[in-house]
C-alpha positions, 0 to 999 in steps of 0.5 A: 431787124430794125428800121428807123420808123420803130418806136419804143413806149415810153409811157403807157397808163389805164383809167376805168371808167363805169358804163350805164345801159339803157336798156338791159341786154339778154345773151348766152344765157346772161344778162348784161345792164352795167358795164366799164370801160377801160382807156388807155393812154400810151405814149411812143418814141421815135428811135433816135428820141426825137419824136413823141405821139401819143394814143389812144385805147378804148374798150368795154370789159366785156366779162359777160361774154368773155368770161363766163363762169359758172365758178366764179361771180362776174364781179370777181371776173370783171375786177381780175380783168381790169386788173389785167388791162393793169398788168399790161400796161405794167408789162408794156411800160417796163419794154424797152424793146423798138418795134413795129405795133405789131412786133411789140403787141406780138412780143408782149402778148406772149407774156400775156398766159403768165401774167394772168396765171400769177394774178389769178393765184395772187387774187384766189381765183378758182380758175385761170383766166381765159385767153379770150378775157386776157386778149379783151383786157388788153385790146386798149393797150394795143388799140392805143399803140397804133394809134400812137405810132400812126400818130408819131409818122403823121399816116394812117396806121393802116398805111403803115402796114407794108414793108417799109415799116413792118420788120417781118413779113406774115410768115414771122406771125401766121405761117410759111404760106404768107412768105413775103407778103404784109397786112397792106395786101390786105388791107384797103388804103381808104376807108369804105365810104358807107357801111351797113349797120347790123342792129342787135336784137337782144333776147329781153328787147320789145319787138312791139309795144305791148311786149313792153313792160316799163318804158324808159322814155329816153327819146329813143326807140324802145321797140324794133319797129321803132328802131327801124324806123329810126334808124333805117335799117336793114340789117339784124343781128338775132340773139337766140338761146340754142336751148329753147328750140321754140322759143327760137323759132317763134322768135325769128319768125316774130322778129320777120313779121315786125320787119315785113310790117315795118319795111314795107311802110318804109318802102324797103324791099330788101334786109338781112338777118343774122343768127347768134346762138352765143354757142349754146346749140348742142351740136349742129344738127340743131341748126340744121334743124332750126334752119330747116323750119324756118325755110319751111315755114317762111322762104323769105326769112330764110332767104334773109339770114346772112349767116350763123354765128357759133352756135356751139361750145367755144372749147373746140379741142374739147368738142371735136364732135361738133363739126359744122359741115352740114350747117355751112352747107345752108348758110355762112357759119361763123366762129367767134368765141372760139377765134382767139388766135391763128391755130384756133382759125386753123383748127375752126377750118377743119370743124366745118366753119367757113366764116370768122367773126373779127372784133376789135376787142380782141386786138388790133394786132390779132384782128389784122393777122386773122384778117389777113389769114381768112381772106387768104382761105377765102372765109365769109369775113364779118365784123362785131362789136362788144357793145361799144360806144364811143371811142371803141365803137370808131375803133371797130368800125375803122376795122370793118372799114379797111377789111375788103368782103366785110359788108356790114358792121354791128354797132349796138352801144347806141341801143344799150349804152348811148352816153359815151357816144355824145363826145364824139358825135358831133365829130362824126355825125355820120357814125352816130346820126344815122337815117338810112341804116349805114354809118359813115365810115369814109370819115375814119380816114385820119392819122393814127387809128384813123379818128 
């Protein structure tokens, strides 16, 4: 099939810029204190050759999360992911097909596995690049493609997800359950006006002044209590070890104590937590017992827990014993690191997961398709970020603002690497100058990805 609205990629390029951290972030047993941003610029051309438009995409490399290797160093995985981003640019640059961004991205992604294998062999790496790392490295290209397409048609990208623009219905990308359906059925025509912001409490983050070993002194908050007051926070994501039950329990109770004291000063009676074990729990029993202990020792803290993120190993096929039914009967349990495609979503449902964590870093195309499937199946939905600053945070926020059922958005770039935010804060103050615990996602309604 083809449409007059189809485009082809005329030009694509990427650059990499250092991303400095003001404070280290610990999760999954690893510490992140620096990274890089992969930035992609991409120009598309209309089928008749008369129109051209340029889009942009950006995302942190995120190798510590996307490729946590015990064989390779973080420098090796980081270098490989940056090189893979260049390879994706090359794939796009030689692609002569016309199509909708969903088509073009879907077809090009079929080459990712072979491209990654060849790259790792050429770099003489001792292991192959995981699919998650491939998606993250390719996500700036994918975002730029959607952005450019919307700009060419002088429309918001989410308004080009209809049968008027798309060549195929969702059954082409998912399965026959989606015959005759398009992505506009699963997205909003206007972004939500405002959304609560989820603040990250990393494993190293000081809760009180007594926890500070060395002050940063850059004018930003340095303790949890200060952050709650500074941003008017009502949502907190808690990073846990998954390997030290006593520490995890004490951490949640300590965070709740600080939050309770601070919220009382603010006159705030309602706030929420999510618990993120970053797949470190040995089994579901750890999670069940953990939730039971919180409920026993602090019923109010238990009630504030909205959901639990991926508690056990990301390789679902290799660990079929890690079924989540028992935990999911208590709180929603969302799939995160494991969620790389539709098959993974189906398998996660079989294994008892009841929710999905969408991430722009897995690609705009993949996120939209998985969001549609999750909505159809009635799963709990949330949007997480990859410590995304600046443009990448706006991309993540625009995704969250257009997916029904997502009540809050994570955004922790302002905590750990706020530098790139400065270029956007004057244009979108409601997204970066946070006082009531929410971000003004209604601002993200322009052409392309909305900003």
